[in-house]
DOBA-219995 format. One record per residue (C-alpha): residue in three letters; z negated, y, x negated; residue number from 1. Coordinates in steps of 0.1 Angstrom, whole numbers. Each point is the difference from the previous one (the first is absolute). Layout:
! residues N
ALA; Z; Y; X; NUM $
...
END
This chain:
! residues 393
MET; -271; 1150; -322; 1 $
SER; 34; -8; -18; 2 $
ILE; 19; -25; -8; 3 $
ALA; -3; -13; -42; 4 $
LEU; 29; -22; -14; 5 $
LEU; -15; -20; -26; 6 $
TYR; 24; -16; -28; 7 $
GLU; 0; -8; -35; 8 $
ARG; 29; 15; -12; 9 $
SER; 26; 24; 21; 10 $
GLU; 31; -19; 0; 11 $
ASN; 27; 0; 35; 12 $
ASP; -19; -14; 25; 13 $
GLU; -30; 29; -13; 14 $
ALA; 30; 25; -1; 15 $
GLY; 10; -8; 34; 16 $
ILE; -33; 0; 17; 17 $
LYS; -4; 37; -15; 18 $
GLN; 34; 11; 11; 19 $
THR; -6; -13; 37; 20 $
ALA; -35; 15; 5; 21 $
GLN; 16; 32; -9; 22 $
GLN; 22; -3; 29; 23 $
LEU; -26; -10; 26; 24 $
GLY; -15; 23; -16; 25 $
ILE; -31; -17; -7; 26 $
ASP; -29; 10; -26; 27 $
LEU; 2; -31; -23; 28 $
LYS; -25; -4; -23; 29 $
PHE; 2; -19; -34; 30 $
ILE; -20; -25; -17; 31 $
PRO; 14; -14; -36; 32 $
PHE; -23; -33; 3; 33 $
ARG; 7; -17; -35; 34 $
LYS; -8; 32; -12; 35 $
ILE; -37; 6; 16; 36 $
ALA; -37; -6; -13; 37 $
ILE; -14; -11; 33; 38 $
THR; -41; 0; -2; 39 $
ILE; -28; -11; 19; 40 $
SER; -36; 8; -10; 41 $
LYS; -30; 17; 19; 42 $
ASP; 12; 33; -1; 43 $
GLY; 29; -11; 24; 44 $
PHE; 39; -2; -9; 45 $
ASN; 25; 18; -25; 46 $
ALA; 37; -7; -9; 47 $
LYS; 12; 17; -28; 48 $
THR; 32; -1; -21; 49 $
LYS; -2; 13; -36; 50 $
GLY; 14; 36; 13; 51 $
LYS; -10; 0; 34; 52 $
ASP; -27; -7; 25; 53 $
TYR; 10; -16; 28; 54 $
LEU; -33; 0; 22; 55 $
GLU; 12; 26; 23; 56 $
THR; 37; -22; 8; 57 $
PHE; -25; -29; 8; 58 $
ASN; -19; 18; 26; 59 $
GLN; 29; 20; 12; 60 $
THR; 14; -36; 6; 61 $
ALA; 2; -15; 31; 62 $
VAL; 26; -28; -2; 63 $
VAL; 13; -14; -31; 64 $
LEU; 34; -13; -5; 65 $
ASN; -7; -35; -26; 66 $
ARG; 34; 6; -21; 67 $
ALA; -17; -17; -30; 68 $
GLN; 25; -22; -12; 69 $
SER; -22; -27; -17; 70 $
LYS; -10; -24; 27; 71 $
ASN; -37; -3; -15; 72 $
ARG; 2; 39; 0; 73 $
ARG; 10; 6; 32; 74 $
LEU; -25; -28; 18; 75 $
GLN; -29; 19; -32; 76 $
ALA; 13; 33; 17; 77 $
SER; -4; -7; 36; 78 $
TYR; -30; -14; 2; 79 $
ILE; -20; 32; -26; 80 $
MET; 22; 22; 31; 81 $
GLU; -19; -18; 27; 82 $
MET; -31; -2; -21; 83 $
LEU; 2; 37; 3; 84 $
ASP; 8; 6; 39; 85 $
LYS; 36; 1; -6; 86 $
LYS; 25; -14; 18; 87 $
THR; 30; -18; -18; 88 $
ILE; 37; -10; 6; 89 $
ASN; -6; -31; -6; 90 $
THR; -37; -9; 8; 91 $
SER; -14; -21; -28; 92 $
GLN; -2; -29; 20; 93 $
VAL; 38; 0; 7; 94 $
GLU; 4; 3; -40; 95 $
PHE; -20; -24; -4; 96 $
THR; 22; -26; 27; 97 $
CYS; 36; 16; -19; 98 $
TYR; -14; -3; -33; 99 $
SER; 6; -46; 5; 100 $
LYS; 26; -12; 15; 101 $
LEU; -17; -27; 9; 102 $
ARG; -28; 21; 20; 103 $
THR; 30; 16; 13; 104 $
LEU; 17; -31; 11; 105 $
LEU; -31; -11; 12; 106 $
LYS; -5; 28; 28; 107 $
LEU; 35; -7; 9; 108 $
TRP; -2; -35; 6; 109 $
LYS; -31; -2; 22; 110 $
THR; 17; 28; 24; 111 $
GLY; 27; -24; 1; 112 $
LEU; 24; 21; -20; 113 $
PRO; 27; -20; -16; 114 $
VAL; -6; -3; -37; 115 $
PRO; 13; -22; -24; 116 $
LYS; -15; -35; -13; 117 $
THR; -31; 9; -26; 118 $
VAL; -22; -20; -13; 119 $
PHE; -28; 13; -21; 120 $
VAL; -18; -18; -31; 121 $
PRO; -34; 18; -5; 122 $
CYS; 2; -22; -38; 123 $
ASP; 16; 13; -32; 124 $
ALA; 21; -11; -18; 125 $
SER; -19; -8; -29; 126 $
ASP; -37; 5; -1; 127 $
PHE; -23; 0; -29; 128 $
MET; -32; -16; -10; 129 $
LYS; -32; 11; -14; 130 $
ASN; 13; -19; -33; 131 $
HIS; 33; 17; 7; 132 $
LYS; 17; -32; 4; 133 $
GLU; 34; 9; 26; 134 $
ILE; -3; -21; 29; 135 $
HIS; 41; 2; 18; 136 $
ASN; 3; 4; 33; 137 $
GLU; 39; 2; 6; 138 $
THR; 3; -36; 7; 139 $
ASP; -19; -2; 32; 140 $
ILE; 10; 36; 11; 141 $
ALA; 34; -9; -4; 142 $
ASP; -11; -33; 22; 143 $
LEU; -17; 22; 26; 144 $
PHE; 32; 18; 6; 145 $
GLN; 26; -24; 3; 146 $
THR; -22; -17; 24; 147 $
GLU; 7; 28; 21; 148 $
ILE; 34; 15; -12; 149 $
SER; 29; -17; -9; 150 $
LEU; 15; 7; -33; 151 $
ASP; 35; -5; 13; 152 $
ALA; -10; 32; 21; 153 $
GLY; -11; 15; -27; 154 $
ILE; -35; 14; -8; 155 $
VAL; -6; 38; -10; 156 $
ILE; -31; 2; -19; 157 $
LYS; -15; 37; 4; 158 $
ALA; -23; 26; -15; 159 $
ASP; -27; 2; 23; 160 $
ALA; -3; 39; -2; 161 $
GLY; 37; 3; -18; 162 $
THR; 26; 28; 4; 163 $
HIS; 36; 10; -7; 164 $
GLY; 11; -35; -2; 165 $
LYS; -26; -8; -30; 166 $
MET; -12; -38; -6; 167 $
ILE; 17; -14; 31; 168 $
MET; 20; -26; -12; 169 $
LEU; 23; -29; 20; 170 $
SER; -7; -40; -10; 171 $
LYS; 25; -24; 11; 172 $
THR; -9; -30; -25; 173 $
ARG; -33; -17; -5; 174 $
GLU; 2; 19; -42; 175 $
GLU; 8; 32; 16; 176 $
LEU; -28; -3; 23; 177 $
LEU; -29; -9; -28; 178 $
THR; 18; 28; -25; 179 $
ASN; -9; 25; 28; 180 $
ILE; -33; -8; 7; 181 $
LYS; -11; 0; -34; 182 $
GLU; 16; 37; 2; 183 $
THR; -30; 10; 29; 184 $
LYS; -24; 1; -26; 185 $
PRO; -33; 31; 15; 186 $
ASN; 14; 34; 1; 187 $
ILE; -2; 31; 13; 188 $
ILE; 27; -4; 22; 189 $
ASN; -7; -39; 5; 190 $
PRO; -43; 1; 0; 191 $
ILE; -3; -35; 13; 192 $
GLY; 18; -34; 9; 193 $
VAL; 34; -6; 6; 194 $
VAL; 19; 10; 31; 195 $
ALA; 33; -19; 9; 196 $
GLN; 27; 4; 25; 197 $
GLU; 32; -15; 12; 198 $
LEU; 27; 16; -2; 199 $
ILE; 18; 17; 26; 200 $
LYS; 42; 0; -2; 201 $
LYS; 0; 36; 8; 202 $
TRP; 39; -2; -19; 203 $
PHE; 4; 35; -11; 204 $
TYR; -27; 27; 13; 205 $
ASP; -35; 3; 12; 206 $
LEU; -15; 31; 21; 207 $
ARG; -21; 26; -6; 208 $
ILE; -16; 15; 31; 209 $
ILE; -20; 30; 8; 210 $
VAL; -28; -3; 29; 211 $
TYR; -25; 27; 4; 212 $
LYS; -25; 12; 23; 213 $
GLU; -19; 32; 7; 214 $
LYS; -37; 0; 19; 215 $
GLY; 3; -1; 35; 216 $
LYS; 36; -9; 2; 217 $
GLN; 18; -35; 0; 218 $
PRO; 15; -20; -34; 219 $
PHE; 34; 17; -3; 220 $
CYS; 26; -21; -24; 221 $
HIS; 33; 18; -13; 222 $
ASN; 28; -11; 13; 223 $
LYS; 22; -9; -31; 224 $
ALA; -10; -18; -32; 225 $
LEU; 5; 4; -31; 226 $
ALA; 19; -34; -14; 227 $
ARG; -5; -9; -36; 228 $
ALA; 36; -19; -3; 229 $
GLY; 18; -21; -27; 230 $
PHE; 4; -34; -23; 231 $
LYS; -17; 10; -30; 232 $
ASP; -30; -17; 4; 233 $
PHE; -15; -21; 31; 234 $
ARG; -24; 30; -4; 235 $
THR; 18; 30; 19; 236 $
ASN; -27; 25; -11; 237 $
THR; 21; 35; -15; 238 $
PHE; -17; -2; -32; 239 $
LEU; 15; -29; -8; 240 $
GLY; 38; 24; 8; 241 $
ASN; 4; -12; 30; 242 $
LEU; 17; 25; 29; 243 $
VAL; -12; 12; 29; 244 $
PHE; 17; 4; 36; 245 $
GLU; -12; 8; 34; 246 $
ALA; -11; -20; 23; 247 $
LYS; -3; 6; 40; 248 $
LEU; -26; -20; 15; 249 $
PRO; -3; -21; 32; 250 $
GLN; -22; 4; 24; 251 $
ASN; -15; -31; -5; 252 $
VAL; -7; 5; -34; 253 $
ILE; -12; 37; 3; 254 $
ASN; -32; -18; 27; 255 $
LEU; -8; -24; -30; 256 $
ALA; 1; 26; -21; 257 $
SER; -24; 23; 18; 258 $
LYS; -23; -31; 8; 259 $
CYS; -3; -4; -39; 260 $
GLY; -7; 37; -3; 261 $
ASP; -26; -2; 28; 262 $
THR; -14; -35; -17; 263 $
LEU; -3; 17; -37; 264 $
GLY; -15; 37; 11; 265 $
LYS; -23; -20; 25; 266 $
GLY; -31; 23; 4; 267 $
SER; 16; 32; -12; 268 $
ASP; 13; 28; 21; 269 $
ALA; 27; 8; -26; 270 $
TRP; 21; -16; -26; 271 $
ILE; 36; -6; -15; 272 $
PHE; 16; -28; -15; 273 $
ALA; 29; -12; -17; 274 $
LEU; 5; -40; 13; 275 $
ASP; 24; -23; -18; 276 $
ALA; 17; -26; 19; 277 $
MET; 26; -26; -4; 278 $
ILE; 24; -19; 22; 279 $
ASN; 3; -38; -1; 280 $
VAL; 37; 0; -2; 281 $
VAL; 8; -32; -10; 282 $
ASP; 36; -4; 4; 283 $
ASN; 1; 24; 34; 284 $
LYS; 24; 25; -21; 285 $
GLN; 30; 18; 13; 286 $
ILE; 26; 3; -32; 287 $
ASP; 2; -18; -30; 288 $
GLU; -16; 9; -29; 289 $
ALA; 27; 7; -22; 290 $
SER; 14; 27; 21; 291 $
LEU; -35; 15; 4; 292 $
LYS; -4; 0; -39; 293 $
THR; 31; 22; -2; 294 $
GLN; -14; 27; 20; 295 $
LEU; -35; -1; -17; 296 $
ASP; 20; 5; -32; 297 $
LEU; 17; 26; 15; 298 $
ALA; -31; 17; 19; 299 $
ALA; -14; -2; -37; 300 $
GLN; 25; 20; -22; 301 $
ALA; -6; 26; 34; 302 $
TYR; -35; -2; -3; 303 $
ILE; 3; 12; -39; 304 $
PRO; -3; 35; 3; 305 $
VAL; -34; -2; 22; 306 $
GLN; -13; -22; -28; 307 $
LYS; 10; 30; -27; 308 $
VAL; -16; 30; 25; 309 $
LYS; -31; -24; 1; 310 $
ALA; -2; -1; -42; 311 $
ASP; 1; 38; 4; 312 $
GLU; -28; 12; -16; 313 $
THR; 3; 34; 16; 314 $
ARG; -18; -14; 28; 315 $
LEU; -29; 8; -20; 316 $
THR; 7; 39; -4; 317 $
ASP; 25; 8; 33; 318 $
PHE; -14; -29; 21; 319 $
LEU; 18; 18; 36; 320 $
ALA; 35; 4; -24; 321 $
TRP; 0; -37; -11; 322 $
ASN; -9; -12; 35; 323 $
ASN; 29; 21; 20; 324 $
ARG; 25; -16; -30; 325 $
LEU; -21; -35; 6; 326 $
GLU; 10; 2; 37; 327 $
GLN; 36; 8; -2; 328 $
THR; 9; -26; -25; 329 $
PHE; -17; -25; 18; 330 $
ASN; 17; 11; 35; 331 $
THR; 33; -6; -21; 332 $
TYR; -16; -35; -7; 333 $
ALA; -8; -8; 40; 334 $
ASN; 38; 10; 6; 335 $
SER; 14; -20; -20; 336 $
ASN; 23; -28; 14; 337 $
SER; -20; -25; -19; 338 $
TYR; -35; 12; 15; 339 $
GLN; 13; 1; 33; 340 $
LYS; 15; -37; -1; 341 $
VAL; -32; -14; -19; 342 $
LYS; -23; 19; 25; 343 $
SER; 24; -17; 34; 344 $
VAL; -7; -34; -16; 345 $
ILE; -43; 4; -5; 346 $
ASP; -2; 17; 39; 347 $
GLU; 21; -30; 14; 348 $
ASN; -19; -19; -18; 349 $
ILE; -34; 9; 7; 350 $
GLU; 10; -5; 36; 351 $
SER; 10; -29; -1; 352 $
ASN; -32; -11; -17; 353 $
GLU; -23; 24; 17; 354 $
ASN; -21; -34; 8; 355 $
ALA; 1; -12; -34; 356 $
LEU; -23; 29; -18; 357 $
VAL; -31; -1; -21; 358 $
PHE; -22; 19; -10; 359 $
HIS; -13; -3; -37; 360 $
GLU; -18; 33; -13; 361 $
ALA; -12; 35; 11; 362 $
ASN; 2; 35; -20; 363 $
SER; -31; 23; 4; 364 $
CYS; 17; 24; -25; 365 $
PRO; 38; -1; 9; 366 $
GLU; 21; 11; -23; 367 $
PHE; 24; 21; 20; 368 $
TRP; 17; 33; -17; 369 $
GLU; 28; -15; -13; 370 $
ASN; 9; -33; 18; 371 $
THR; -11; 0; 36; 372 $
ARG; 4; 35; 12; 373 $
LEU; 39; 2; -15; 374 $
VAL; 3; -36; 17; 375 $
THR; -16; 7; 34; 376 $
GLY; -5; 35; 3; 377 $
LEU; -34; 1; 3; 378 $
ASN; -19; 21; -23; 379 $
VAL; -35; -24; -6; 380 $
ALA; -21; 30; -7; 381 $
ILE; 3; 20; 34; 382 $
PRO; -20; -33; 22; 383 $
LEU; -20; -2; -30; 384 $
LEU; -11; 44; 3; 385 $
LYS; 0; -10; 38; 386 $
ALA; -18; -28; 5; 387 $
ALA; -29; 22; -27; 388 $
GLN; 3; 21; 21; 389 $
SER; -7; -18; 29; 390 $
LEU; -30; -13; -15; 391 $
ILE; -16; 42; -4; 392 $
GLY; 12; 10; 36; 393 $
END
C-alpha cells in the first residue's frame, strides 16, 4: 500500500514533498483533488478527471497527505478519504478543530495552555428579518467586548477561519471597534458571529513552531522556530512583507508546544502542526527600537535577492536548479551582520520572556519550503512522510 499526496495545485511545497519522497525512496502517488470527480452509487466508488481514471490510485493508497490549501476543501478531502478507509494526515477531526481559531483556542484553554483572552459573540453584526428589515447589533456586540477587554489595551477583531492576516483588525477607539465589527459579515472565512482578542504586546515578532508525532512515538517539537519580524503592522505575517529569522526555543517553550500538539492531535496516531505563538513582551525589551529598526532596514536590503529568486518562474520548469539558487541566496542573507544582530535580539528576548508566551493559532497544513525549511533547518516534508509511513508500518 502507498502514500498519496493530495493537492489542489502543484506549488513549491508539493514539489518539495515529491523531491523529498524520492530522496527517502518512498513511492508517492498523486491525487489532484481539485480536478477529480468523485462518484458514489449502488455500483460503488469511482474517481476520475477528464483525462484519467484514479480508481487504482485510490485503491492502492493507505495514507493520504492532505495538502489541499482551501480549508473547506481540505476538511472535505479528509472526511472523504476516511470514509474510503484511508488514514489522513491530518485527520478530519484535526482539520475541524484547526479550521476555527475559536475551536483551537477552546481546546488549548481546556488543557490549561496559555492563550490570549478571547471573547466570542455568536450574533452577527447585522441580521435581516423576514420582512427584509435590517437589525444592527454592532453596539451590543461592542458593549460585550468592552466589558471583558479594555480598549486602552486594544481589541483585535479576527475572522474565525481567516488566514494570511485577512480580516484581522485592531481597535483602539469606540469608533474603530464599531467599524471593525460592521466589517465582519458572515462569509467563508468567518461563518458566524464575531471573535475578539486582547492585543498581545508582542514587540516586533511572532513565532511559528513546528510540532509533529509519528505513530508509537512521543510528540516532538523542533527546537528552532520561524520568527516573522518587522514594524510594518501589528500583524507580523510574512504575506504583509515582514522578514524571517531563526529563533532558538527555550526548553519550557518546547515543552508547552509539545503539549499543544498532543492536545490538538488527541485521538490521532500521527499528526503535524505549525503553531503560531506570541510573547507578551510589554516593556521587557533588550534594545532601543531605533537601533533595531536600523538593523531591520539593513536586513530588508539583504533579503531582496531572496525575494527575486522566490519570484522567479523557473521554479515551475526546473525546481531543482531554482531551489539551489534559493538556498544560496538565503544563506547569504542569513550570514549578513544585520540578520545575525536581529536574530540575537529575538533569541535574548524569548529567553527573557519565555513565561509570557501565548498560542493563538494552529495550522494543520503549514507552508514550509520557502521559509520554515530555510530558516529552521527543518524540511517539514520529512516528518510528514515519516508520520505517514508509521501509519502503514
